[in-house]
PDB file with SEQRES, HELIX, SHEET and CRYST1 records, atoms N, CA, C and O in Angstrom:
SEQRES   1 A   85  UNK UNK UNK UNK UNK UNK UNK UNK UNK UNK UNK UNK UNK          
SEQRES   2 A   85  UNK UNK UNK UNK UNK UNK UNK UNK UNK UNK UNK UNK UNK          
SEQRES   3 A   85  UNK UNK UNK UNK UNK UNK UNK UNK UNK UNK UNK UNK UNK          
SEQRES   4 A   85  UNK UNK UNK UNK UNK UNK UNK UNK UNK UNK UNK UNK UNK          
SEQRES   5 A   85  UNK UNK UNK UNK UNK UNK UNK UNK UNK UNK UNK UNK UNK          
SEQRES   6 A   85  UNK UNK UNK UNK UNK UNK UNK UNK UNK UNK UNK UNK UNK          
SEQRES   7 A   85  UNK UNK UNK UNK UNK UNK UNK                                  
HELIX    1 AA1 UNK A   15  UNK A   24  1                                  10    
HELIX    2 AA2 UNK A   54  UNK A   60  1                                   7    
HELIX    3 AA3 UNK A   61  UNK A   63  5                                   3    
SHEET    1 AA1 4 UNK A  32  UNK A  36  0                                        
SHEET    2 AA1 4 UNK A  44  UNK A  49 -1                                        
SHEET    3 AA1 4 UNK A   2  UNK A   7 -1                                        
SHEET    4 AA1 4 UNK A  75  UNK A  78 -1                                        
SHEET    1 AA2 2 UNK A  68  UNK A  69  0                                        
SHEET    2 AA2 2 UNK A  72  UNK A  73 -1                                        
CRYST1    1.000    1.000    1.000  90.00  90.00  90.00 P 1           1          
ATOM      1  N   UNK A   1       0.258   8.878  12.306  1.00  0.00           N  
ATOM      2  CA  UNK A   1       0.876   8.284  10.970  1.00  0.00           C  
ATOM      3  C   UNK A   1       0.441   6.897  10.877  1.00  0.00           C  
ATOM      4  O   UNK A   1       0.326   6.189  11.878  1.00  0.00           O  
ATOM      5  N   UNK A   2       0.183   6.473   9.629  1.00  0.00           N  
ATOM      6  CA  UNK A   2      -0.270   5.101   9.395  1.00  0.00           C  
ATOM      7  C   UNK A   2       0.626   4.540   8.294  1.00  0.00           C  
ATOM      8  O   UNK A   2       1.031   5.277   7.395  1.00  0.00           O  
ATOM      9  N   UNK A   3       0.943   3.230   8.352  1.00  0.00           N  
ATOM     10  CA  UNK A   3       1.691   2.572   7.312  1.00  0.00           C  
ATOM     11  C   UNK A   3       0.881   1.464   6.727  1.00  0.00           C  
ATOM     12  O   UNK A   3       0.123   0.814   7.447  1.00  0.00           O  
ATOM     13  N   UNK A   4       1.002   1.227   5.498  1.00  0.00           N  
ATOM     14  CA  UNK A   4       0.324   0.219   4.758  1.00  0.00           C  
ATOM     15  C   UNK A   4       1.290  -0.447   3.785  1.00  0.00           C  
ATOM     16  O   UNK A   4       2.134   0.179   3.143  1.00  0.00           O  
ATOM     17  N   UNK A   5       1.083  -1.895   3.718  1.00  0.00           N  
ATOM     18  CA  UNK A   5       1.887  -2.682   2.903  1.00  0.00           C  
ATOM     19  C   UNK A   5       0.983  -3.227   1.775  1.00  0.00           C  
ATOM     20  O   UNK A   5      -0.061  -3.831   2.019  1.00  0.00           O  
ATOM     21  N   UNK A   6       1.440  -2.981   0.522  1.00  0.00           N  
ATOM     22  CA  UNK A   6       0.686  -3.611  -0.568  1.00  0.00           C  
ATOM     23  C   UNK A   6       1.670  -4.759  -1.114  1.00  0.00           C  
ATOM     24  O   UNK A   6       2.754  -4.478  -1.624  1.00  0.00           O  
ATOM     25  N   UNK A   7       1.228  -6.006  -0.972  1.00  0.00           N  
ATOM     26  CA  UNK A   7       2.165  -7.035  -1.385  1.00  0.00           C  
ATOM     27  C   UNK A   7       1.632  -7.716  -2.755  1.00  0.00           C  
ATOM     28  O   UNK A   7       0.491  -7.528  -3.179  1.00  0.00           O  
ATOM     29  N   UNK A   8       2.516  -8.461  -3.341  1.00  0.00           N  
ATOM     30  CA  UNK A   8       2.295  -9.241  -4.602  1.00  0.00           C  
ATOM     31  C   UNK A   8       2.106  -8.310  -5.761  1.00  0.00           C  
ATOM     32  O   UNK A   8       1.404  -8.726  -6.682  1.00  0.00           O  
ATOM     33  N   UNK A   9       2.645  -7.071  -5.857  1.00  0.00           N  
ATOM     34  CA  UNK A   9       2.539  -6.247  -6.912  1.00  0.00           C  
ATOM     35  C   UNK A   9       3.470  -6.687  -8.037  1.00  0.00           C  
ATOM     36  O   UNK A   9       4.451  -7.387  -7.785  1.00  0.00           O  
ATOM     37  N   UNK A  10       3.184  -6.295  -9.252  1.00  0.00           N  
ATOM     38  CA  UNK A  10       4.004  -6.779 -10.354  1.00  0.00           C  
ATOM     39  C   UNK A  10       5.380  -5.994 -10.337  1.00  0.00           C  
ATOM     40  O   UNK A  10       5.471  -4.775 -10.195  1.00  0.00           O  
ATOM     41  N   UNK A  11       6.327  -6.781 -10.485  1.00  0.00           N  
ATOM     42  CA  UNK A  11       7.690  -6.199 -10.515  1.00  0.00           C  
ATOM     43  C   UNK A  11       7.715  -5.110 -11.571  1.00  0.00           C  
ATOM     44  O   UNK A  11       7.165  -5.306 -12.655  1.00  0.00           O  
ATOM     45  N   UNK A  12       8.411  -3.827 -11.257  1.00  0.00           N  
ATOM     46  CA  UNK A  12       8.585  -2.926 -12.121  1.00  0.00           C  
ATOM     47  C   UNK A  12       7.436  -1.838 -12.145  1.00  0.00           C  
ATOM     48  O   UNK A  12       7.469  -0.853 -12.883  1.00  0.00           O  
ATOM     49  N   UNK A  13       6.389  -2.132 -11.231  1.00  0.00           N  
ATOM     50  CA  UNK A  13       5.222  -1.097 -11.122  1.00  0.00           C  
ATOM     51  C   UNK A  13       5.864   0.197 -10.606  1.00  0.00           C  
ATOM     52  O   UNK A  13       6.681   0.191  -9.685  1.00  0.00           O  
ATOM     53  N   UNK A  14       5.456   1.319 -11.248  1.00  0.00           N  
ATOM     54  CA  UNK A  14       6.033   2.545 -10.848  1.00  0.00           C  
ATOM     55  C   UNK A  14       5.198   3.199  -9.679  1.00  0.00           C  
ATOM     56  O   UNK A  14       4.042   2.851  -9.439  1.00  0.00           O  
ATOM     57  N   UNK A  15       5.877   4.181  -8.965  1.00  0.00           N  
ATOM     58  CA  UNK A  15       5.284   4.860  -7.920  1.00  0.00           C  
ATOM     59  C   UNK A  15       3.959   5.558  -8.404  1.00  0.00           C  
ATOM     60  O   UNK A  15       2.936   5.600  -7.721  1.00  0.00           O  
ATOM     61  N   UNK A  16       4.096   6.108  -9.680  1.00  0.00           N  
ATOM     62  CA  UNK A  16       2.958   6.828 -10.138  1.00  0.00           C  
ATOM     63  C   UNK A  16       1.721   5.867 -10.414  1.00  0.00           C  
ATOM     64  O   UNK A  16       0.570   6.273 -10.253  1.00  0.00           O  
ATOM     65  N   UNK A  17       1.989   4.665 -10.806  1.00  0.00           N  
ATOM     66  CA  UNK A  17       0.880   3.684 -11.052  1.00  0.00           C  
ATOM     67  C   UNK A  17       0.270   3.277  -9.709  1.00  0.00           C  
ATOM     68  O   UNK A  17      -0.937   3.056  -9.621  1.00  0.00           O  
ATOM     69  N   UNK A  18       1.083   3.179  -8.679  1.00  0.00           N  
ATOM     70  CA  UNK A  18       0.603   2.818  -7.380  1.00  0.00           C  
ATOM     71  C   UNK A  18      -0.251   3.942  -6.845  1.00  0.00           C  
ATOM     72  O   UNK A  18      -1.341   3.710  -6.321  1.00  0.00           O  
ATOM     73  N   UNK A  19       0.245   5.173  -6.977  1.00  0.00           N  
ATOM     74  CA  UNK A  19      -0.492   6.275  -6.490  1.00  0.00           C  
ATOM     75  C   UNK A  19      -1.890   6.456  -7.259  1.00  0.00           C  
ATOM     76  O   UNK A  19      -2.942   6.637  -6.646  1.00  0.00           O  
ATOM     77  N   UNK A  20      -1.810   6.394  -8.548  1.00  0.00           N  
ATOM     78  CA  UNK A  20      -3.113   6.333  -9.349  1.00  0.00           C  
ATOM     79  C   UNK A  20      -4.117   5.345  -8.914  1.00  0.00           C  
ATOM     80  O   UNK A  20      -5.307   5.657  -8.864  1.00  0.00           O  
ATOM     81  N   UNK A  21      -3.673   4.100  -8.577  1.00  0.00           N  
ATOM     82  CA  UNK A  21      -4.619   3.021  -8.066  1.00  0.00           C  
ATOM     83  C   UNK A  21      -5.182   3.458  -6.783  1.00  0.00           C  
ATOM     84  O   UNK A  21      -6.391   3.369  -6.567  1.00  0.00           O  
ATOM     85  N   UNK A  22      -4.343   3.934  -5.913  1.00  0.00           N  
ATOM     86  CA  UNK A  22      -4.937   4.360  -4.569  1.00  0.00           C  
ATOM     87  C   UNK A  22      -5.904   5.491  -4.616  1.00  0.00           C  
ATOM     88  O   UNK A  22      -6.936   5.476  -3.945  1.00  0.00           O  
ATOM     89  N   UNK A  23      -5.573   6.476  -5.410  1.00  0.00           N  
ATOM     90  CA  UNK A  23      -6.508   7.676  -5.501  1.00  0.00           C  
ATOM     91  C   UNK A  23      -7.788   7.261  -6.259  1.00  0.00           C  
ATOM     92  O   UNK A  23      -8.855   7.826  -6.019  1.00  0.00           O  
ATOM     93  N   UNK A  24      -7.683   6.269  -7.178  1.00  0.00           N  
ATOM     94  CA  UNK A  24      -8.870   5.903  -7.810  1.00  0.00           C  
ATOM     95  C   UNK A  24      -9.897   5.210  -6.822  1.00  0.00           C  
ATOM     96  O   UNK A  24     -11.106   5.200  -7.054  1.00  0.00           O  
ATOM     97  N   UNK A  25      -9.336   4.643  -5.726  1.00  0.00           N  
ATOM     98  CA  UNK A  25     -10.158   3.887  -4.823  1.00  0.00           C  
ATOM     99  C   UNK A  25     -10.397   4.695  -3.566  1.00  0.00           C  
ATOM    100  O   UNK A  25     -10.875   4.186  -2.553  1.00  0.00           O  
ATOM    101  N   UNK A  26     -10.032   6.035  -3.665  1.00  0.00           N  
ATOM    102  CA  UNK A  26     -10.357   6.877  -2.510  1.00  0.00           C  
ATOM    103  C   UNK A  26      -9.339   7.004  -1.377  1.00  0.00           C  
ATOM    104  O   UNK A  26      -9.658   7.608  -0.353  1.00  0.00           O  
ATOM    105  N   UNK A  27      -8.167   6.477  -1.514  1.00  0.00           N  
ATOM    106  CA  UNK A  27      -7.093   6.559  -0.470  1.00  0.00           C  
ATOM    107  C   UNK A  27      -6.493   7.917  -0.611  1.00  0.00           C  
ATOM    108  O   UNK A  27      -6.465   8.535  -1.675  1.00  0.00           O  
ATOM    109  N   UNK A  28      -5.994   8.367   0.571  1.00  0.00           N  
ATOM    110  CA  UNK A  28      -5.222   9.761   0.502  1.00  0.00           C  
ATOM    111  C   UNK A  28      -3.855   9.507  -0.171  1.00  0.00           C  
ATOM    112  O   UNK A  28      -3.441   8.369  -0.392  1.00  0.00           O  
ATOM    113  N   UNK A  29      -3.215  10.572  -0.467  1.00  0.00           N  
ATOM    114  CA  UNK A  29      -1.925  10.525  -1.181  1.00  0.00           C  
ATOM    115  C   UNK A  29      -0.873  10.135  -0.063  1.00  0.00           C  
ATOM    116  O   UNK A  29      -0.809  10.679   1.039  1.00  0.00           O  
ATOM    117  N   UNK A  30      -0.055   9.105  -0.515  1.00  0.00           N  
ATOM    118  CA  UNK A  30       0.979   8.806   0.548  1.00  0.00           C  
ATOM    119  C   UNK A  30       2.071   9.792   0.526  1.00  0.00           C  
ATOM    120  O   UNK A  30       2.281  10.513  -0.449  1.00  0.00           O  
ATOM    121  N   UNK A  31       2.829   9.821   1.706  1.00  0.00           N  
ATOM    122  CA  UNK A  31       3.938  10.706   1.822  1.00  0.00           C  
ATOM    123  C   UNK A  31       5.252  10.051   1.616  1.00  0.00           C  
ATOM    124  O   UNK A  31       6.247  10.729   1.360  1.00  0.00           O  
ATOM    125  N   UNK A  32       5.298   8.714   1.722  1.00  0.00           N  
ATOM    126  CA  UNK A  32       6.673   8.158   1.469  1.00  0.00           C  
ATOM    127  C   UNK A  32       6.354   6.689   0.963  1.00  0.00           C  
ATOM    128  O   UNK A  32       5.402   6.047   1.406  1.00  0.00           O  
ATOM    129  N   UNK A  33       7.187   6.232   0.044  1.00  0.00           N  
ATOM    130  CA  UNK A  33       7.079   4.826  -0.425  1.00  0.00           C  
ATOM    131  C   UNK A  33       8.424   4.105  -0.491  1.00  0.00           C  
ATOM    132  O   UNK A  33       9.461   4.611  -0.920  1.00  0.00           O  
ATOM    133  N   UNK A  34       8.295   2.920  -0.037  1.00  0.00           N  
ATOM    134  CA  UNK A  34       9.580   2.143  -0.030  1.00  0.00           C  
ATOM    135  C   UNK A  34       9.255   0.819  -0.666  1.00  0.00           C  
ATOM    136  O   UNK A  34       8.332   0.132  -0.227  1.00  0.00           O  
ATOM    137  N   UNK A  35       9.998   0.441  -1.699  1.00  0.00           N  
ATOM    138  CA  UNK A  35       9.837  -0.867  -2.408  1.00  0.00           C  
ATOM    139  C   UNK A  35      10.635  -1.900  -1.696  1.00  0.00           C  
ATOM    140  O   UNK A  35      11.787  -1.715  -1.303  1.00  0.00           O  
ATOM    141  N   UNK A  36       9.949  -3.006  -1.552  1.00  0.00           N  
ATOM    142  CA  UNK A  36      10.544  -4.145  -0.764  1.00  0.00           C  
ATOM    143  C   UNK A  36      10.558  -5.333  -1.700  1.00  0.00           C  
ATOM    144  O   UNK A  36       9.539  -5.996  -1.890  1.00  0.00           O  
ATOM    145  N   UNK A  37      11.735  -5.605  -2.295  1.00  0.00           N  
ATOM    146  CA  UNK A  37      11.804  -6.603  -3.341  1.00  0.00           C  
ATOM    147  C   UNK A  37      11.537  -8.096  -2.797  1.00  0.00           C  
ATOM    148  O   UNK A  37      11.018  -8.946  -3.521  1.00  0.00           O  
ATOM    149  N   UNK A  38      11.913  -8.345  -1.520  1.00  0.00           N  
ATOM    150  CA  UNK A  38      11.770  -9.741  -0.969  1.00  0.00           C  
ATOM    151  C   UNK A  38      12.731 -10.691  -1.703  1.00  0.00           C  
ATOM    152  O   UNK A  38      13.902 -10.393  -1.939  1.00  0.00           O  
ATOM    153  N   UNK A  39      12.208 -11.750  -2.015  1.00  0.00           N  
ATOM    154  CA  UNK A  39      12.920 -12.746  -2.790  1.00  0.00           C  
ATOM    155  C   UNK A  39      12.808 -12.618  -4.330  1.00  0.00           C  
ATOM    156  O   UNK A  39      13.429 -13.340  -5.110  1.00  0.00           O  
ATOM    157  N   UNK A  40      11.919 -11.585  -4.707  1.00  0.00           N  
ATOM    158  CA  UNK A  40      11.719 -11.335  -6.175  1.00  0.00           C  
ATOM    159  C   UNK A  40      10.426 -11.901  -6.731  1.00  0.00           C  
ATOM    160  O   UNK A  40       9.966 -11.537  -7.813  1.00  0.00           O  
ATOM    161  N   UNK A  41       9.842 -12.836  -5.920  1.00  0.00           N  
ATOM    162  CA  UNK A  41       8.662 -13.439  -6.592  1.00  0.00           C  
ATOM    163  C   UNK A  41       7.368 -12.667  -6.160  1.00  0.00           C  
ATOM    164  O   UNK A  41       6.339 -12.777  -6.826  1.00  0.00           O  
ATOM    165  N   UNK A  42       7.428 -11.926  -5.099  1.00  0.00           N  
ATOM    166  CA  UNK A  42       6.299 -11.176  -4.597  1.00  0.00           C  
ATOM    167  C   UNK A  42       6.657  -9.884  -4.085  1.00  0.00           C  
ATOM    168  O   UNK A  42       6.555  -9.647  -2.882  1.00  0.00           O  
ATOM    169  N   UNK A  43       7.090  -8.985  -4.952  1.00  0.00           N  
ATOM    170  CA  UNK A  43       7.424  -7.617  -4.503  1.00  0.00           C  
ATOM    171  C   UNK A  43       6.341  -6.828  -3.730  1.00  0.00           C  
ATOM    172  O   UNK A  43       5.152  -7.039  -3.965  1.00  0.00           O  
ATOM    173  N   UNK A  44       6.700  -6.015  -2.904  1.00  0.00           N  
ATOM    174  CA  UNK A  44       5.732  -5.201  -2.156  1.00  0.00           C  
ATOM    175  C   UNK A  44       6.209  -3.711  -2.014  1.00  0.00           C  
ATOM    176  O   UNK A  44       7.338  -3.346  -2.339  1.00  0.00           O  
ATOM    177  N   UNK A  45       5.288  -2.925  -1.523  1.00  0.00           N  
ATOM    178  CA  UNK A  45       5.727  -1.543  -1.262  1.00  0.00           C  
ATOM    179  C   UNK A  45       5.164  -1.326   0.157  1.00  0.00           C  
ATOM    180  O   UNK A  45       4.142  -1.867   0.579  1.00  0.00           O  
ATOM    181  N   UNK A  46       5.987  -0.427   0.881  1.00  0.00           N  
ATOM    182  CA  UNK A  46       5.616   0.109   2.228  1.00  0.00           C  
ATOM    183  C   UNK A  46       5.309   1.554   2.056  1.00  0.00           C  
ATOM    184  O   UNK A  46       6.195   2.329   1.697  1.00  0.00           O  
ATOM    185  N   UNK A  47       4.022   1.974   2.309  1.00  0.00           N  
ATOM    186  CA  UNK A  47       3.596   3.309   2.143  1.00  0.00           C  
ATOM    187  C   UNK A  47       3.311   3.949   3.492  1.00  0.00           C  
ATOM    188  O   UNK A  47       2.690   3.334   4.359  1.00  0.00           O  
ATOM    189  N   UNK A  48       3.769   5.192   3.668  1.00  0.00           N  
ATOM    190  CA  UNK A  48       3.589   5.910   4.855  1.00  0.00           C  
ATOM    191  C   UNK A  48       2.617   7.039   4.621  1.00  0.00           C  
ATOM    192  O   UNK A  48       2.743   7.691   3.585  1.00  0.00           O  
ATOM    193  N   UNK A  49       1.638   7.343   5.498  1.00  0.00           N  
ATOM    194  CA  UNK A  49       0.627   8.397   5.403  1.00  0.00           C  
ATOM    195  C   UNK A  49       0.787   9.238   6.631  1.00  0.00           C  
ATOM    196  O   UNK A  49       0.321   8.848   7.701  1.00  0.00           O  
ATOM    197  N   UNK A  50       1.405  10.337   6.528  1.00  0.00           N  
ATOM    198  CA  UNK A  50       1.551  11.269   7.593  1.00  0.00           C  
ATOM    199  C   UNK A  50       0.134  11.862   7.915  1.00  0.00           C  
ATOM    200  O   UNK A  50      -0.628  12.121   6.984  1.00  0.00           O  
ATOM    201  N   UNK A  51      -0.204  12.067   9.127  1.00  0.00           N  
ATOM    202  CA  UNK A  51      -1.491  12.735   9.470  1.00  0.00           C  
ATOM    203  C   UNK A  51      -2.666  11.782   9.240  1.00  0.00           C  
ATOM    204  O   UNK A  51      -3.784  12.271   9.404  1.00  0.00           O  
ATOM    205  N   UNK A  52      -2.585  10.561   8.902  1.00  0.00           N  
ATOM    206  CA  UNK A  52      -3.686   9.650   8.697  1.00  0.00           C  
ATOM    207  C   UNK A  52      -3.513   8.587   9.763  1.00  0.00           C  
ATOM    208  O   UNK A  52      -2.424   8.106  10.075  1.00  0.00           O  
ATOM    209  N   UNK A  53      -4.679   8.262  10.292  1.00  0.00           N  
ATOM    210  CA  UNK A  53      -4.827   7.259  11.396  1.00  0.00           C  
ATOM    211  C   UNK A  53      -4.989   5.942  10.760  1.00  0.00           C  
ATOM    212  O   UNK A  53      -5.699   5.882   9.756  1.00  0.00           O  
ATOM    213  N   UNK A  54      -4.367   4.775  11.258  1.00  0.00           N  
ATOM    214  CA  UNK A  54      -4.598   3.538  10.822  1.00  0.00           C  
ATOM    215  C   UNK A  54      -6.022   3.125  10.596  1.00  0.00           C  
ATOM    216  O   UNK A  54      -6.369   2.489   9.601  1.00  0.00           O  
ATOM    217  N   UNK A  55      -6.811   3.496  11.523  1.00  0.00           N  
ATOM    218  CA  UNK A  55      -8.347   3.219  11.321  1.00  0.00           C  
ATOM    219  C   UNK A  55      -8.932   3.786  10.106  1.00  0.00           C  
ATOM    220  O   UNK A  55      -9.850   3.199   9.533  1.00  0.00           O  
ATOM    221  N   UNK A  56      -8.466   4.868   9.687  1.00  0.00           N  
ATOM    222  CA  UNK A  56      -9.016   5.433   8.353  1.00  0.00           C  
ATOM    223  C   UNK A  56      -8.560   4.549   7.193  1.00  0.00           C  
ATOM    224  O   UNK A  56      -9.318   4.390   6.236  1.00  0.00           O  
ATOM    225  N   UNK A  57      -7.394   3.982   7.228  1.00  0.00           N  
ATOM    226  CA  UNK A  57      -6.889   3.200   6.110  1.00  0.00           C  
ATOM    227  C   UNK A  57      -7.598   1.842   6.237  1.00  0.00           C  
ATOM    228  O   UNK A  57      -7.850   1.207   5.213  1.00  0.00           O  
ATOM    229  N   UNK A  58      -7.920   1.383   7.419  1.00  0.00           N  
ATOM    230  CA  UNK A  58      -8.638   0.080   7.525  1.00  0.00           C  
ATOM    231  C   UNK A  58     -10.017   0.163   6.966  1.00  0.00           C  
ATOM    232  O   UNK A  58     -10.541  -0.860   6.524  1.00  0.00           O  
ATOM    233  N   UNK A  59     -10.658   1.332   6.951  1.00  0.00           N  
ATOM    234  CA  UNK A  59     -11.983   1.462   6.399  1.00  0.00           C  
ATOM    235  C   UNK A  59     -11.812   1.334   4.861  1.00  0.00           C  
ATOM    236  O   UNK A  59     -12.724   0.852   4.190  1.00  0.00           O  
ATOM    237  N   UNK A  60     -10.666   1.755   4.301  1.00  0.00           N  
ATOM    238  CA  UNK A  60     -10.544   1.763   2.793  1.00  0.00           C  
ATOM    239  C   UNK A  60      -9.923   0.485   2.318  1.00  0.00           C  
ATOM    240  O   UNK A  60     -10.031   0.183   1.130  1.00  0.00           O  
ATOM    241  N   UNK A  61      -9.252  -0.323   3.194  1.00  0.00           N  
ATOM    242  CA  UNK A  61      -8.596  -1.518   2.850  1.00  0.00           C  
ATOM    243  C   UNK A  61      -9.365  -2.451   1.985  1.00  0.00           C  
ATOM    244  O   UNK A  61      -8.799  -2.967   1.021  1.00  0.00           O  
ATOM    245  N   UNK A  62     -10.697  -2.724   2.271  1.00  0.00           N  
ATOM    246  CA  UNK A  62     -11.509  -3.766   1.481  1.00  0.00           C  
ATOM    247  C   UNK A  62     -11.588  -3.360   0.039  1.00  0.00           C  
ATOM    248  O   UNK A  62     -11.780  -4.220  -0.821  1.00  0.00           O  
ATOM    249  N   UNK A  63     -11.450  -2.080  -0.271  1.00  0.00           N  
ATOM    250  CA  UNK A  63     -11.575  -1.585  -1.641  1.00  0.00           C  
ATOM    251  C   UNK A  63     -10.600  -2.224  -2.543  1.00  0.00           C  
ATOM    252  O   UNK A  63     -10.900  -2.513  -3.701  1.00  0.00           O  
ATOM    253  N   UNK A  64      -9.338  -2.471  -1.990  1.00  0.00           N  
ATOM    254  CA  UNK A  64      -8.247  -2.946  -2.867  1.00  0.00           C  
ATOM    255  C   UNK A  64      -7.703  -4.308  -2.486  1.00  0.00           C  
ATOM    256  O   UNK A  64      -7.055  -4.977  -3.291  1.00  0.00           O  
ATOM    257  N   UNK A  65      -7.975  -4.722  -1.230  1.00  0.00           N  
ATOM    258  CA  UNK A  65      -7.417  -6.054  -0.788  1.00  0.00           C  
ATOM    259  C   UNK A  65      -7.978  -7.205  -1.630  1.00  0.00           C  
ATOM    260  O   UNK A  65      -9.191  -7.375  -1.756  1.00  0.00           O  
ATOM    261  N   UNK A  66      -7.053  -7.992  -2.203  1.00  0.00           N  
ATOM    262  CA  UNK A  66      -7.479  -9.076  -3.123  1.00  0.00           C  
ATOM    263  C   UNK A  66      -7.987  -8.585  -4.465  1.00  0.00           C  
ATOM    264  O   UNK A  66      -8.686  -9.291  -5.193  1.00  0.00           O  
ATOM    265  N   UNK A  67      -7.627  -7.399  -4.755  1.00  0.00           N  
ATOM    266  CA  UNK A  67      -7.976  -6.847  -6.072  1.00  0.00           C  
ATOM    267  C   UNK A  67      -6.977  -7.418  -7.146  1.00  0.00           C  
ATOM    268  O   UNK A  67      -5.767  -7.462  -6.923  1.00  0.00           O  
ATOM    269  N   UNK A  68      -7.514  -7.831  -8.264  1.00  0.00           N  
ATOM    270  CA  UNK A  68      -6.736  -8.314  -9.379  1.00  0.00           C  
ATOM    271  C   UNK A  68      -6.202  -7.125 -10.238  1.00  0.00           C  
ATOM    272  O   UNK A  68      -6.958  -6.480 -10.965  1.00  0.00           O  
ATOM    273  N   UNK A  69      -4.877  -6.865 -10.127  1.00  0.00           N  
ATOM    274  CA  UNK A  69      -4.409  -5.621 -10.724  1.00  0.00           C  
ATOM    275  C   UNK A  69      -3.034  -5.964 -11.359  1.00  0.00           C  
ATOM    276  O   UNK A  69      -2.168  -6.568 -10.726  1.00  0.00           O  
ATOM    277  N   UNK A  70      -2.892  -5.590 -12.514  1.00  0.00           N  
ATOM    278  CA  UNK A  70      -1.675  -5.832 -13.377  1.00  0.00           C  
ATOM    279  C   UNK A  70      -1.181  -7.283 -13.299  1.00  0.00           C  
ATOM    280  O   UNK A  70      -0.013  -7.526 -12.995  1.00  0.00           O  
ATOM    281  N   UNK A  71      -2.030  -8.200 -13.559  1.00  0.00           N  
ATOM    282  CA  UNK A  71      -1.751  -9.643 -13.606  1.00  0.00           C  
ATOM    283  C   UNK A  71      -1.500 -10.343 -12.274  1.00  0.00           C  
ATOM    284  O   UNK A  71      -1.014 -11.471 -12.198  1.00  0.00           O  
ATOM    285  N   UNK A  72      -1.869  -9.586 -11.212  1.00  0.00           N  
ATOM    286  CA  UNK A  72      -1.543 -10.111  -9.899  1.00  0.00           C  
ATOM    287  C   UNK A  72      -2.713  -9.876  -8.937  1.00  0.00           C  
ATOM    288  O   UNK A  72      -3.414  -8.874  -9.082  1.00  0.00           O  
ATOM    289  N   UNK A  73      -2.945 -10.750  -7.974  1.00  0.00           N  
ATOM    290  CA  UNK A  73      -3.968 -10.444  -6.954  1.00  0.00           C  
ATOM    291  C   UNK A  73      -3.105  -9.849  -5.726  1.00  0.00           C  
ATOM    292  O   UNK A  73      -2.321 -10.521  -5.055  1.00  0.00           O  
ATOM    293  N   UNK A  74      -3.363  -8.553  -5.553  1.00  0.00           N  
ATOM    294  CA  UNK A  74      -2.610  -7.874  -4.521  1.00  0.00           C  
ATOM    295  C   UNK A  74      -3.224  -8.105  -3.145  1.00  0.00           C  
ATOM    296  O   UNK A  74      -4.420  -8.369  -3.019  1.00  0.00           O  
ATOM    297  N   UNK A  75      -2.376  -8.000  -2.106  1.00  0.00           N  
ATOM    298  CA  UNK A  75      -2.869  -8.012  -0.737  1.00  0.00           C  
ATOM    299  C   UNK A  75      -2.500  -6.795   0.036  1.00  0.00           C  
ATOM    300  O   UNK A  75      -1.431  -6.231  -0.194  1.00  0.00           O  
ATOM    301  N   UNK A  76      -3.338  -6.354   0.951  1.00  0.00           N  
ATOM    302  CA  UNK A  76      -3.059  -5.027   1.579  1.00  0.00           C  
ATOM    303  C   UNK A  76      -3.066  -5.324   3.068  1.00  0.00           C  
ATOM    304  O   UNK A  76      -3.979  -6.001   3.539  1.00  0.00           O  
ATOM    305  N   UNK A  77      -2.164  -4.885   3.770  1.00  0.00           N  
ATOM    306  CA  UNK A  77      -2.084  -4.927   5.329  1.00  0.00           C  
ATOM    307  C   UNK A  77      -1.849  -3.555   5.820  1.00  0.00           C  
ATOM    308  O   UNK A  77      -1.018  -2.793   5.325  1.00  0.00           O  
ATOM    309  N   UNK A  78      -2.650  -3.263   6.857  1.00  0.00           N  
ATOM    310  CA  UNK A  78      -2.434  -1.883   7.522  1.00  0.00           C  
ATOM    311  C   UNK A  78      -1.726  -2.255   8.799  1.00  0.00           C  
ATOM    312  O   UNK A  78      -2.184  -3.090   9.578  1.00  0.00           O  
ATOM    313  N   UNK A  79      -0.512  -1.562   9.000  1.00  0.00           N  
ATOM    314  CA  UNK A  79       0.278  -1.842  10.084  1.00  0.00           C  
ATOM    315  C   UNK A  79      -0.170  -1.181  11.370  1.00  0.00           C  
ATOM    316  O   UNK A  79      -0.849  -0.155  11.330  1.00  0.00           O  
ATOM    317  N   UNK A  80       0.175  -1.717  12.451  1.00  0.00           N  
ATOM    318  CA  UNK A  80      -0.152  -1.169  13.863  1.00  0.00           C  
ATOM    319  C   UNK A  80       0.540   0.156  13.970  1.00  0.00           C  
ATOM    320  O   UNK A  80       1.650   0.271  13.450  1.00  0.00           O  
ATOM    321  N   UNK A  81      -0.005   1.158  14.589  1.00  0.00           N  
ATOM    322  CA  UNK A  81       0.675   2.380  14.775  1.00  0.00           C  
ATOM    323  C   UNK A  81       1.875   2.105  15.609  1.00  0.00           C  
ATOM    324  O   UNK A  81       1.802   1.376  16.599  1.00  0.00           O  
ATOM    325  N   UNK A  82       2.951   2.661  15.236  1.00  0.00           N  
ATOM    326  CA  UNK A  82       4.292   2.499  15.972  1.00  0.00           C  
ATOM    327  C   UNK A  82       4.682   3.724  16.659  1.00  0.00           C  
ATOM    328  O   UNK A  82       4.316   4.832  16.266  1.00  0.00           O  
ATOM    329  N   UNK A  83       5.409   3.543  17.663  1.00  0.00           N  
ATOM    330  CA  UNK A  83       5.881   4.632  18.551  1.00  0.00           C  
ATOM    331  C   UNK A  83       7.236   5.063  18.005  1.00  0.00           C  
ATOM    332  O   UNK A  83       8.013   4.232  17.534  1.00  0.00           O  
ATOM    333  N   UNK A  84       7.502   6.286  18.063  1.00  0.00           N  
ATOM    334  CA  UNK A  84       8.794   6.805  17.575  1.00  0.00           C  
ATOM    335  C   UNK A  84       9.844   6.785  18.685  1.00  0.00           C  
ATOM    336  O   UNK A  84      10.990   7.167  18.452  1.00  0.00           O  
ATOM    337  N   UNK A  85       9.482   6.361  19.844  1.00  0.00           N  
ATOM    338  CA  UNK A  85      10.370   6.348  21.017  1.00  0.00           C  
ATOM    339  C   UNK A  85      11.325   5.172  20.910  1.00  0.00           C  
ATOM    340  O   UNK A  85      12.160   4.973  21.792  1.00  0.00           O  
TER     341      UNK A  85                                                      
END                                                                             
């Protein structure tokens, strides 16, 4: 399982818009999404990809990291694989 954070998204961006962006740039479909409002100035989403290795997402990361999308420059971080123990 791999997790990815997309930060600095425009507030109010729908799950469908995020999915469409990712599919457009060749990412697999995410299995779970969690919106992280933070302090409100730089909302983010945490995406989980079951059955996908972090290395696979790291190969795709440059496609959207620092992309100007919906009036914001988004940033993308691939999380280290975590243990469920």
